[in-house]
N, C-alpha and C positions, 0 to 999 in steps of 0.2 A: 791162817789165823794171824791177827794183827799183833805187833810187838806191844808189850806193856808200856804204858806211858812213861816217858823219861829214859827209856833204854835206847841205846845207839844201834843202828843197823849194822855197822861195820865193827867186827870184833878186834881188828888190828889195823894199825896205820898202813901196813903194806897194801891191804885190800883197798882201803880208802884212797891211797895214792895212785893205785892202778886205775881206779875209777876216774880220778881227777885227770890223770894223763890221757886216758881214752877220750874224755870229754874234749880236751883241747885239740887232740888229733882230729876228732870228728868235726870240730868247728873249722879247722884249717881246710879240711877236705870240702866241706859245704860252703866255705867262705862266709861263715856265720860269725856274729860278734860273740865275744866272751862276756858272759854275764853270770852273776851269782845265782840268779833264778834258773838260768839254763843249766848251770852246774848241778844245782839241787835236783832238777828234773832228770838229768842224766844219771845221777846217783840214786834215783828213785826215793828221794826223801824230800821233806818240805824245806823251804828256804830257812825257816826258823830252826829246824833241826840242824841244818848245815851251820848256821850261826852258833848253835849250842855246842857243836863239836869243838869250836875253838876254845871253849871253857874247860876242855879236858886236856891236861898237860901233854899227853902222848900224841894228840891230834893237832895241837896248836900250830906247830910249824907247817904241816901240810896245808891246813886251811888258810893260814896267813899267806903262804906263798901263792896259793890259788887266788886269793882275794887281791893281792898285789898285782898279779898277772891280769886280772879283769880290770883293775884300776888303770894299769899301764895301757891296756888296749883302748879304754875310753879316753885317756889323756892324749894318746896319739891320734885319735879320731877328731880331736879339736882342730887339727890341721887339714881335715878333709871337709870341704864345703858341704858335701852331701850328708855327712854324718855328724856335723857339729852340734845340732840341736839335741839329738839323742845322747851324745856324749856329755853335754852340759847337764842334762837331766840326770843321767846315771851318776855322774861325779857329785852333783849336789845332793841327791837323795840316798845314795848308797855308800858314798865315800867321804862325806862330811865337807866337801869343798863347796864354795859359793863365790859368786861374783860380787856379792854385797860385802861392804866393809862396815864394821861397827864402830861407832864413835861414842866414847864415854863423855857425857856432858856434865858429869859430876853428881848425879843423883845417887844416893846411898841406899844400899840394902834393897834395891828394886822398888823403892818407893817412888811415887810420882814426883816429878820436879815441881816445886812450888815457885812459879815465876814471880809472884808478887813479893816474895821475900828477897829477891835478888836486887842488888844495886843496879843502876842504869848501866854502868861500865861492865859489870859481870854479865848482864843480860846481853849486851851488844857483842861481847866476846863469844858467848855461846851461840848466838844467832849467826855470827860470821862463821864459826866452826861448823855449823850445820849447813852452811851454804844458803841460808834463808835471806841474808842481806849481804851487800858488798861492804867492803871497808870504807869506800867513799860515802855510801849512804849512812853508815853508822857514825861517821865523823860529822856529817852535815845535818842529819835529821834527829829530832827528838823522838824516840820510840815510845809509844804509849801502850800500856797493857791495861786492859779493862778487867 
């Protein structure tokens, strides 16, 4: 019989921690990567249920430590040529890391930037900041916005 929606499979943190520890030992034996999806499968719960456990105070530490261990594994794989692409994917999609950097160009409240309302100098500064034009070009050319 299935568990009622919203209930946790593990009644205490000790059983959950034992399952987590067994997963990491099994990964070491099989030389398998540490993943949150793999951990969820080993615990016989969904990945979402695993993430929901961290919302429960008594389980928070155990899940956080397991998550950090998976993250550490992926971060270390960045230095292994054969594993780097999978590690980048995991870190970006499961741990909030990215190779992209965000640049604030001054638009407020998520509204589209109105280029026509900018002075020529302000527009040049923002285009330089975005890497769309060089400083030399900004100094020599008149930039036209249609």
